[in-house]
N, C-alpha and C positions, 0 to 999 in steps of 0.2 A: 649372419652374412652375405650369407647367398642371397636370402630376399632383399636385403638390401642393394645387391648390385645388378639383379634381375631387372628391379623397379627401374635403377638407373639408368641400364639400357634401353627400357619402354620409356621412361619420362623423352630419352636421348633423341631416339628415334620417333616420337609423336611431334615434339617438337621442331623436327625436322622437316614432317610433312606438314606442318601447321603454316611454317616458314614458305614451301611452297605453292601453298594453298592462298595464301596472302601477298602472292606477287602481285604488283601493279602492272595492269594490263596498258594501260594510257603511255605511249611513244610519246618524250620529251613531255612528260606533264609539269616541267617545274622551268620550260621555255630556254635552258640554259645551251639550246644547240640552234645554232649553230655556230655562235660566240659567245661567251661569257662576260657582257659587257661592261664596264668599269663605272664609276662615278658620273653622271651626269650625260652617261652617251645612252642611244635610241637608232635604231632603225625600221624602214618600209620594207616588205617582202609581197611584191604584187603575185609571186609563185609561193608553191610547197615549200614549208620547212618541214626537218624530220618530226613526222604526226602530224602536222596540221594545215589544213588547204584553207584558201581564201575562197567560201561560194560565189561570192562575185567579184566584182573585177577591184572593190576597195581592198586596199592590202592588208595584212596581216603587222599592228607593232608592237615592235618589242622593245623594250629598254631597261635599263638598272632602275630600280625602286624607287632610287632617290631623287629619278628626274620628275617622278609623280608624287611624290613628298606623302609616301607611305609606307606602315610600319610593319614589321612581322612579315613579310615575305620570305622565298624561302630560297639560298644559294644569290646569285645576281639579279637576275630578273625578273619581270612581269611581263603581262599580255594586256595591251589598252585596247577595250572595245569601242574607239572611235577614234578612225586613222584620219582617212581624209572625207571619214563618211561613216556612220554606224557598221562595224563590222560583221562579217556573217563566215563563221569559220568552223570548220567541220574536223572532226577524226573519225575513221570507219574501222570497223574491225568483220573480223570474218564470223560464224557459227559460233554461239555462243548460249550455254545450256544455265537453268539454273538461274538462281538470284543474285545481283550485286551490289555491294556499296558504291555507290558514287561520292565522292568528296571532292570538297575544292576550299581554295581561300578568294576570299576578293573583300575591294575594298575600294571607297570612295576616294575620288582624284583630290590632292589637298590643295583649298580655295576654290573649288567647284561645286556649284549648286547642285544639290540632288537631281535634281530633274533633270541636269545632262549626263546622270550615271546611272539610267538604269538598264536594265537587261534581262535577255531569258536564257534560260538551258533548255535543252530539248534532246529528250532522246529519242529517238528510232520516229521523230515526228511529231513528238508530244512534249508537252511541259512536264519537267519534272516536279514530283511531292513538293508543296512545299512554296513555289513562288504561282503565288496568284495575281496577276497571270504572270507579272515581272515582276523584278527587287529592286530595291533603290537602295542603294548603301548609306549608308549614313556616317561612318565612321573611314576614317582614314587609316586608321588599324585593322589590319587582314583579318578578318572574322571566318570561320570555317561552316562550311555550309557540308550538310552529309544527310542521302535518302537511298534508298532501293528502288533500284531499277532491275526489270527482267531480260534475259536474253532471248536473243531471236535468231531467224537463219542469219541474216544481216544485220547490223546495229550499226548505226551512228550518233554518236553527240555532238552537238552544236550548241554554239554560244554565238547570241545575237545583239547585238549593240540597239537598247533600242528609246536613249534618250537623245537629248536636243543633239544635232548633229551642227557641232562647233569645235573637232577636233578634240573633245577634251571629255573622256568617259571613265566607265569604270577600268578599274585592275584582276586581274584573274592570275592566281599563282597556284601550282602543287593541286595539279589535276590528278586524282585516283583513282581506279577502277579495282575493285577488290572483291574474288568469289566470296559468297558468304559458304563457309564449310557446312557441310549435311552430315547432323548431327549423328546420324546412323554409322556413315563412312566411319570415323571418329572410335565409336565403340567398339565396330568391326576390326578394325587396324589393332586397337588393344587388343580385341581377342586374340587373334592369330601374335600378335606378338608376347605375347606374355610365353605359351609354349615354346617360341621359339628362343627365348631369350634363354628357359629353366632347360632345353636338351645342347643350347650351347654350353652353359655350363656346366653341362656333367659330361659332355664332351671334354671340357677343357681339365676337371677334375679327374679323369678317367686316366688324361696323357700323366699329368703330375704324378699318378698313383704309380 
């Protein structure tokens, strides 16, 4: 019983540490702020919204997923990358050390030619691995893209619409940036937590006696 209880404590604490390490660093990655749009609703934002800033004078377009005839989006809203023209939008972070998993969902707007829906994704000014040089969504069902990026002193994630500028473009949703945990950190944590848990159990048993 003692061994089972000790390992349960360790598992719980390691689980908590893993949860904290996997926190999404992206602000408003699902574009639900400032408002969760209902069916058929959308809007243009010429200034920053929580987490995101237009790089040029072209506004950010956010709308309910059904406006764009796409499926598989998270929550209510998605971001389109051709509003009044091709959009450039970014999110800036402070100092980040180590490796990070960058992921997002993307789709082609329903009824629109693929040439109108191409876009680039840049991390610190460089195209992310996997887009060569742009991505051209072929499906109106949201597709998951995942890659690994390296943190620097200052970090910028940018989405750029690159397709035909016809106010119809690709859709993006559920953007996430999650730290890749160091294996040595997890092992060291386990080595520390095991004797700590065992010591705690001995104290409890002495009190009961």
